[in-house]
C-alpha positions in Angstrom: 41.2 49.6 123.4 40.7 50.4 127.0 43.1 47.6 128.0 45.8 49.1 125.8 45.3 52.5 127.3 45.6 51.1 130.8 48.8 49.2 129.8 50.3 52.4 128.3 49.4 54.4 131.3 51.0 51.8 133.6 54.1 51.7 131.4 54.5 55.5 131.5 54.0 55.5 135.3 56.5 52.7 135.8 59.0 54.5 133.5 58.5 57.8 135.3 59.0 56.3 138.8 62.1 54.4 137.7 63.5 57.6 136.1 62.6 59.7 139.1 64.3 57.3 141.4 67.5 57.4 139.2 67.5 61.2 139.4 67.7 61.0 143.2 70.8 58.9 143.1 74.3 60.2 142.8 76.8 58.2 140.8 80.2 56.8 141.8 81.8 59.3 139.4 79.9 62.2 141.2 81.0 60.8 144.6 84.6 60.8 143.5 84.3 64.4 142.1 82.6 65.5 145.4 85.7 64.2 147.4 88.1 66.0 145.1 86.0 69.2 145.4 86.0 68.9 149.2 89.8 68.3 149.3 90.4 71.4 147.2 88.2 73.4 149.5 90.0 72.1 152.6 93.4 73.0 151.1 92.1 76.5 150.2 90.5 77.4 153.5 91.8 75.0 156.1 90.3 72.6 158.6 88.5 75.0 160.8 86.5 76.6 158.0 86.0 73.6 155.8 84.6 71.0 158.3 81.4 73.0 159.2 80.7 73.5 155.5 80.9 69.7 154.9 78.3 69.2 157.6 75.7 71.6 156.1 72.7 69.9 154.7 72.0 72.9 152.5 75.7 73.4 151.6 77.7 72.8 148.4 78.9 69.4 149.7 75.5 67.7 149.8 73.9 66.7 146.5 70.9 64.3 146.6 72.2 61.2 148.4 75.8 62.3 148.0 77.6 63.9 151.0 81.2 64.2 152.3 82.5 62.6 155.4 85.9 63.2 157.0 87.5 60.9 159.5 90.9 61.3 161.1 93.3 58.3 161.0 92.6 57.9 164.8 88.9 57.3 164.1 87.7 60.8 165.1 84.9 62.0 162.8 85.4 65.7 161.7 82.5 66.0 159.2 79.3 64.2 158.4 75.7 65.2 157.6 74.5 63.4 160.8 75.5 65.8 163.6 75.3 62.9 166.1 78.5 61.3 164.7 80.6 64.5 164.4 83.3 65.0 167.1 83.1 61.3 168.1 85.3 58.3 167.6 83.6 56.1 165.0 86.0 53.2 164.8 83.3 50.8 166.1 80.7 51.9 163.5 79.4 48.8 161.7 77.4 48.5 158.6 74.2 46.4 158.2 76.2 43.2 157.8 78.3 43.9 160.9 81.5 45.1 159.0 83.6 47.7 160.8 83.4 50.1 157.9 85.5 52.9 159.3 88.2 50.5 160.5 88.3 48.9 157.0 88.6 52.3 155.3 91.3 53.6 157.7 93.3 50.4 157.3 93.2 50.8 153.5 94.1 54.5 153.9 97.2 53.4 155.9 98.4 51.5 152.8 97.2 53.7 149.9 96.3 57.3 149.3 92.9 56.6 147.7 90.5 53.8 146.9 87.0 52.4 146.9 85.1 50.8 149.8 81.9 48.8 149.6 79.4 48.5 152.5 75.8 48.9 153.4 74.5 52.2 154.9 71.4 54.2 155.5 70.4 56.3 152.4 69.0 59.6 153.6 66.9 60.0 150.4 65.3 56.5 150.2 65.4 56.2 154.0 66.5 52.6 153.6 69.7 50.7 154.2 71.3 50.1 150.8 74.5 48.8 149.3 77.0 51.7 148.8 80.3 52.2 147.1 82.4 55.0 148.6 85.4 56.7 147.2 88.0 57.9 149.7 91.3 59.9 149.7 93.8 60.4 152.5 95.1 64.0 152.9 97.4 64.7 155.9 95.9 62.6 158.7 92.3 62.9 157.3 90.3 60.5 155.1 87.7 62.3 152.9 85.0 60.1 151.5 81.7 60.2 149.6 79.7 57.3 148.4 77.1 56.4 145.8 74.2 54.1 146.7 74.0 51.2 144.2 70.9 50.9 142.1 68.2 48.7 143.6 
């Protein structure tokens, strides 16, 4: 009987931890919705007011591990939750596998108005490098993006 109780307790703990981890993760659909929300805000208030809002950790454009980035077609980053990358050229940024992730995204944005982009990046919630799929849309000369980390 004691063995069964231990198994049940372990199962409940495992289920809770798995469920809790899933709660922390945004989905691809939520990332796409975040980009559309950011673009609507940008169109409403303009570049000068919207970019600082996209960078606020406590703002409406950060949700769990979802956040908005904005990169100009010349590689200049206008918005990111990491203040060290804002106002810098990020064309040489590589993912964990050595892919030039911004170059790839901007090249795709030169050919289409929206799309998905897969790469590996640091997850601010798990604090680990993980596989990520990012939805992006080009508006004017800016590429808005938000990505969802793939389940482990």
